[in-house]
C-alpha positions as CSV (number, residue, x, y, z in Angstrom):
1,M,-4.7,41.6,0.8
2,T,-6.2,43.3,3.4
3,R,-7.4,40.4,4.8
4,A,-3.8,38.3,4.8
5,A,-2.1,41.3,6.2
6,D,-4.9,41.4,9.5
7,R,-4.1,37.5,9.7
8,L,-0.5,38.1,9.5
9,G,-0.1,41.4,11.5
10,M,1.3,43.6,8.8
11,A,0.7,46.1,6.9
12,V,-1.0,45.6,3.1
13,Q,1.9,47.7,1.7
14,T,4.6,45.1,2.7
15,I,2.2,42.2,1.6
16,S,2.1,43.4,-1.7
17,T,5.7,44.2,-2.2
18,Q,6.8,40.7,-0.8
19,V,4.0,38.9,-3.3
20,R,5.4,41.4,-6.2
21,E,9.4,40.0,-5.3
22,L,8.0,36.3,-5.3
23,E,6.6,36.8,-9.0
24,L,9.3,38.3,-9.8
25,A,12.1,35.8,-8.4
26,L,10.0,32.9,-9.8
27,G,9.2,34.8,-13.0
28,Y,5.4,33.9,-13.2
29,T,2.2,36.4,-12.0
30,L,0.7,34.2,-8.7
31,L,-2.7,36.3,-8.3
32,K,-4.7,38.2,-10.7
33,P,-7.9,40.7,-10.3
34,E,-11.2,39.4,-10.3
35,G,-14.1,41.9,-9.4
36,R,-12.8,43.5,-6.2
37,G,-10.5,41.0,-5.2
38,L,-8.0,38.7,-6.7
39,K,-7.4,35.3,-8.0
40,L,-4.9,32.9,-8.0
41,T,-3.4,31.6,-11.5
42,E,-2.4,28.6,-12.4
43,A,0.7,29.2,-11.5
44,G,-0.4,30.6,-8.4
45,I,-2.2,27.5,-7.6
46,A,1.0,25.3,-8.0
47,A,3.1,27.4,-5.9
48,M,0.4,27.4,-3.2
49,H,0.5,23.6,-3.2
50,Q,4.1,23.4,-2.8
51,A,4.0,26.1,-0.3
52,D,1.4,23.7,1.7
53,Q,4.2,20.8,1.6
54,I,6.8,23.0,2.4
55,F,4.9,24.2,5.7
56,Q,4.1,20.5,6.3
57,L,7.6,19.8,6.2
58,G,8.2,22.8,8.5
59,E,5.8,21.4,11.2
60,Q,7.2,18.0,11.2
61,L,10.9,19.4,12.4
62,P,10.4,19.6,15.8
63,A,9.2,16.3,16.0
64,A,11.9,14.9,13.8
65,L,14.9,16.9,15.5
66,L,13.0,15.3,18.8
67,D,13.5,11.5,17.6
68,A,17.3,12.6,16.4
69,T,18.0,13.7,19.9
70,C,16.3,11.1,22.0
71,A,17.2,7.1,21.6
72,P,19.0,6.2,18.3
73,S,16.6,4.4,16.2
74,V,17.0,2.2,12.8
75,R,14.4,3.7,10.5
76,L,13.0,1.0,7.8
77,G,10.1,2.6,5.5
78,V,7.9,0.3,3.9
79,G,5.3,0.5,1.3
80,I,2.9,-2.3,0.7
81,S,0.6,-3.0,-2.2
82,D,-2.9,-2.6,-0.9
83,G,-4.0,-6.1,-2.3
84,L,-1.2,-7.9,-0.3
85,P,-2.3,-10.0,2.7
86,K,-1.3,-8.5,5.9
87,L,-0.6,-11.3,7.5
88,V,2.1,-12.6,5.1
89,V,3.7,-9.1,5.4
90,R,3.9,-9.6,8.7
91,H,5.6,-13.0,8.3
92,L,7.9,-11.4,5.7
93,L,9.3,-8.7,7.8
94,E,9.8,-11.1,10.6
95,P,13.6,-11.0,10.0
96,V,13.8,-7.3,11.0
97,I,11.0,-6.6,14.1
98,Q,13.3,-7.9,16.6
99,E,16.0,-5.5,15.8
100,P,16.7,-3.5,18.9
101,N,15.2,0.7,18.2
102,L,13.6,-0.4,15.2
103,R,11.4,2.0,13.9
104,L,9.1,0.7,11.4
105,L,7.3,2.9,9.2
106,C,4.4,1.2,7.4
107,H,2.5,2.8,4.2
108,D,-0.5,0.8,2.2
109,G,-1.6,2.0,-1.2
110,E,-1.9,1.8,-4.8
111,F,0.9,-0.3,-6.1
112,D,1.7,2.4,-8.8
113,D,1.8,5.2,-6.4
114,L,4.2,3.2,-4.0
115,L,6.7,2.5,-6.7
116,G,6.6,6.6,-7.2
117,E,7.2,7.3,-3.6
118,L,10.0,4.8,-3.7
119,A,11.7,6.1,-7.0
120,L,11.4,9.7,-4.9
121,H,13.3,7.8,-1.8
122,R,10.7,8.2,0.5
123,L,10.3,4.2,1.0
124,D,13.2,2.4,1.7
125,I,11.1,-0.8,0.2
126,V,7.6,-1.9,-1.6
127,I,6.2,-5.1,-1.0
128,A,4.1,-6.6,-3.4
129,D,2.3,-9.3,-5.5
130,R,4.2,-8.6,-8.4
131,P,7.6,-7.4,-9.7
132,A,8.1,-3.9,-11.1
133,P,7.3,-3.0,-14.3
134,A,10.3,-2.0,-17.0
135,N,10.4,1.4,-16.9
136,P,13.4,3.3,-18.0
137,A,12.3,6.3,-15.8
138,M,12.5,4.7,-13.0
139,R,15.7,2.6,-11.7
140,L,13.8,0.0,-9.7
141,Y,15.5,-3.9,-8.8
142,T,12.9,-6.9,-8.0
143,H,13.7,-9.5,-5.8
144,P,11.7,-12.5,-5.1
145,M,10.6,-12.9,-1.3
146,G,9.5,-16.4,-1.9
147,S,5.6,-17.8,-2.4
148,S,2.8,-19.6,-1.2
149,P,0.0,-22.2,-2.5
150,I,-3.6,-20.9,-2.2
151,A,-6.1,-23.2,-0.8
152,W,-10.3,-22.5,0.1
153,Y,-11.4,-21.5,3.3
154,A,-14.5,-21.4,5.2
155,V,-16.8,-21.3,8.2
156,P,-18.2,-24.8,9.2
157,A,-21.5,-24.2,8.1
158,L,-20.3,-23.7,4.5
159,L,-17.4,-26.3,4.8
160,E,-19.8,-29.4,5.1
161,A,-21.9,-28.1,2.2
162,A,-18.7,-28.0,0.0
163,R,-16.1,-30.6,1.2
164,A,-18.0,-33.7,-0.8
165,G,-17.2,-33.3,-5.1
166,F,-14.5,-30.6,-4.1
167,P,-13.6,-28.3,-6.2
168,A,-16.9,-29.2,-8.5
169,S,-19.0,-28.0,-5.0
170,L,-17.6,-25.0,-5.5
171,T,-20.2,-23.6,-7.9
172,G,-23.4,-22.4,-6.6
173,L,-21.5,-21.4,-3.3
174,P,-21.1,-18.1,-2.2
175,L,-17.4,-17.0,-2.8
176,L,-15.3,-14.1,-1.8
177,L,-13.0,-12.9,-4.3
178,P,-10.0,-10.2,-4.1
179,T,-10.6,-7.6,-7.0
180,G,-9.0,-8.0,-10.2
181,H,-6.4,-5.1,-9.1
182,T,-4.3,-8.0,-7.6
183,A,-1.9,-10.5,-9.7
184,V,-3.5,-13.7,-8.1
185,R,-6.9,-12.9,-9.0
186,G,-6.7,-13.8,-12.8
187,R,-4.9,-16.9,-11.9
188,I,-7.9,-17.5,-9.9
189,D,-10.4,-17.2,-12.2
190,Q,-8.1,-19.2,-14.9
191,W,-8.6,-22.2,-12.0
192,F,-11.9,-21.5,-12.2
193,V,-12.4,-22.2,-16.1
194,K,-10.4,-25.3,-15.6
195,H,-12.1,-27.4,-13.2
196,G,-15.4,-26.2,-15.2
197,I,-16.4,-23.7,-11.9
198,R,-19.2,-20.9,-12.4
199,P,-18.5,-19.2,-9.5
200,R,-21.3,-17.2,-7.9
201,I,-19.2,-14.1,-6.2
202,V,-21.0,-11.8,-3.5
203,G,-18.3,-10.1,-3.0
204,E,-15.1,-8.6,-3.8
205,F,-12.3,-6.7,-1.8
206,E,-9.4,-4.6,-2.3
207,D,-8.2,-5.1,1.3
208,S,-7.6,-9.1,2.2
209,A,-7.8,-7.9,5.8
210,L,-11.5,-7.1,5.2
211,L,-12.0,-10.3,2.7
212,K,-11.2,-12.4,5.2
213,T,-13.2,-10.7,8.3
214,F,-16.5,-11.2,6.1
215,G,-15.4,-14.6,5.1
216,A,-15.3,-15.4,8.6
217,S,-18.3,-14.0,9.2
218,G,-19.8,-16.7,7.0
219,M,-20.9,-14.6,3.8
220,G,-18.9,-16.9,1.7
221,V,-15.9,-19.2,0.9
222,F,-12.5,-17.4,-0.3
223,P,-9.0,-17.8,-0.8
224,A,-6.2,-17.1,1.1
225,A,-2.4,-18.2,1.5
226,I,-1.3,-21.5,2.7
227,L,1.3,-20.2,4.5
228,M,-1.2,-18.1,6.5
229,D,-2.9,-21.7,7.5
230,D,-2.7,-21.4,11.3
231,E,-3.4,-17.6,12.0
232,L,-6.6,-18.3,9.9
233,T,-7.7,-21.1,11.6
234,Q,-6.9,-19.6,15.3
235,R,-7.7,-15.9,14.7
236,Y,-10.6,-16.1,12.2
237,G,-11.8,-19.2,12.9
238,V,-12.3,-20.9,9.5
239,Q,-11.1,-24.1,7.9
240,K,-9.4,-25.3,4.8
241,M,-11.8,-26.5,2.5
242,G,-9.2,-27.8,-0.1
243,D,-6.4,-26.8,-2.3
244,C,-6.7,-24.5,-5.4
245,T,-3.9,-26.7,-6.8
246,G,-1.8,-24.8,-9.5
247,V,-2.5,-21.4,-8.0
248,D,0.0,-19.8,-5.9
249,E,0.7,-16.2,-4.4
250,H,4.0,-14.7,-5.0
251,F,5.8,-11.8,-3.2
252,F,8.3,-9.8,-4.0
253,A,10.4,-6.8,-2.4
254,I,11.3,-3.9,-4.6
255,T,14.0,-1.8,-4.1
256,S,15.7,1.5,-5.8
257,E,19.2,0.4,-5.3
258,K,20.8,-2.5,-7.4
259,K,23.4,-2.2,-4.3
260,I,21.6,-2.6,-1.0
261,Q,23.2,-0.6,1.4
262,H,20.6,-0.7,4.1
263,R,21.6,-3.5,6.5
264,L,17.9,-4.2,7.6
265,L,17.3,-4.6,4.0
266,N,20.0,-7.2,3.5
267,S,18.4,-9.2,6.3
268,L,15.0,-9.2,4.5
269,L,16.5,-10.1,0.9
270,L,18.7,-12.8,2.2
271,R,15.9,-14.7,4.4
């Protein structure tokens, strides 16, 4: 209490009184004696976490007011499932990118975490590789945004080694794959079984951009959506080896509203 009073420039008695009044208002004890000092109770820890968030919001208030008084903007908060190819996301968002005064806020994260943020209306939309699960506790609505066939890509040195006898020639070659948390990984594994391929997996990546970066370095052959073919060949210097026939990557938009009010969301979903 003494140290807190010193930091705040207030009397110890004032701090003690305010803490007691807060405890009475909440109906919980926030501090308990420990040795010569005090320790937070479980309720005190919970209150401290909430207080931290309140202060963070307070710190953001000046910037929010400045934004509001400057040029008008159209805010769109987008959650991007971490396994989704970022080049595909840019393609899917093209209908709104040229919007005048657009303020695009993109959050990359775990699928379930993003759905929680969406349910709390902290995001306007989540773009993912799977539909929202059935959950009566959260009213979420899934909108298909399209799909793309998958193909195998590699640097020229690996390409020459595998073109003859593809896809059987993939056996023995180093492969880079998305981790099992992506929806497409299961379909790729089934494709291996169907074609009798025993994959030699040398790397698994949660981040799709990282997978392509290592693939471009020559570490291994990797799968990618054909939708990105031009960008893959130009930006990463890799070439298409062959199709992963029958395997598609699907893209979904998930919203918390059945009837869309945000006009930019309508532009995305009516593409």
